[in-house]
N, C-alpha and C positions, 0 to 999 in steps of 0.2 A: 531586486531580486525576486522571483514570484515565481510559484507554479502556475500552468495551463491545468483550468479548472474544468472537467467534462461533467456532463449528467451520468449517474448514475449507473442510467441504462444502456451507455454503452461501455460499462465498466470492463467486461468481456473481450467485446472486440479491441480496449484498448493496451490490451494487456497481449491478446491476438498479434495486433500489431508491433509492438515490442519484441514478440519471440520472432515473428517475421525480420525484423530490421537485423534483431541479433543473429540468426542464422546467415544471414544473407551479409552482413559487415564485420562479424567478429568469430575468427576461423580457430580459436582455442576455446570461446564458450566457457569460460572461465567466470564463475558469477559475474555474468554480464548486465543482469539490472536485478532490482531486490522490489519486491512488494512488503509494504508496509502498513499495518492496521495501526489506527491509533484510538481511542476512546478520549473523545472531549466531552462527554456529559458534563453539566454542569458550570461549564466555562460559558459563557457569553459569547455570540456569533460575531459580533463586531470585533472583541478578542481574537476569537477565531481568525479571523477576516486580517487582521493586523500581523497574526504570526505567519501566516501563511505567505504573506508578502515579505517580513524579514525573513523568515529562515529557510523557503526551499529558492532553488536554482532555477531559471528559466525555462530547464530544461526537461525540470519534475513534473510530473501529472497526478491531478485530484480528482478522484471521484469521491463523493458521500451519499450517504442513507442515513439521513437523520446527523445523530451525533457520532455516527461511526463515518473515519474517512481512513480512505485507500491512499495508498501514493504509490507509484510507480518512478523507480528511483533510479535513472541509468547509469551504468558505469559505478553500480555501487553495490559493495557484497556488503553480508550483515553486520560487519564492525560499523562500516560507514551510518548505517542505518540506525546504528544505536548512536551516535554523536549527532544524526538530526534530530531522534527522539527525548535526547540530553538539552538539544537546543531548545524546543518546545518544551520541556520543564522547566526550564530556565528561564524563558519567558510566561508560562503562566503560573512559577513560583509556587508549582503542586506537581506530583509524579500522575503521571497518565501510566493507563493499561498500555501497552501496544505487543506486536510479536510484527516478527517479520519471516519470509519466504524469499530463497535467491535461484533463478533461475539460472542453469537444466540442474543445477544440484539440489532440489527442493522437488522436482518434479519442471515436463518437457508441455507440457499441456496448459490453458487457461484451469481447467477443471482439477489436474492435478494440486497445481500450484494453491487454486481456491481450498482444493477440501482442505489439504493439509494447514493451510490459514484457518480454516473455521474450527477444525478438530481442535488443534492447538490454541485457540482463545478460549473455547468453549471449557478444556480441560485447566487452562492456567488460570482465566478472569473470569468464569461464570458467564457468558457470554456468549448468546446460541449465534449470533451474527446470520438470525433469519433470510438478512435481505441477498446472503450468497445463494440461498434454495435453488432459486430458478437457474441458475451455474451449475453446481454442485450436482445437483438431482437432474437435469434435463439426460434425456435419451438421447444419443447420435447416430 
């Protein structure tokens, strides 16, 4: 098992791609995919790489900005993302900060989903996720 890693600069397009595939293939649009944020600060990069290989499925996507990791988990609801978080915590033997948003329940555009994610991570974990500003504050 192992997710597919993308450059952070391509993260918005990755989310857009998943929205497009969901709209095309999933007629009932019930929590078709979940975006999960994890803060891997203080964890060795080699250990992070090992965890990604063992925890994630081949269909999962990863983008990171330093130690802020973002996962696109297809056909996964928030409960399922909680299981993934627990697997990471078990692997690292420590609690990690995370938050998840699901499409279309929490937003129907990349901007809406990532704004919700950024706002909640800021409130709950005191991390502003400035790396998302270029998406959240872009004028369309």
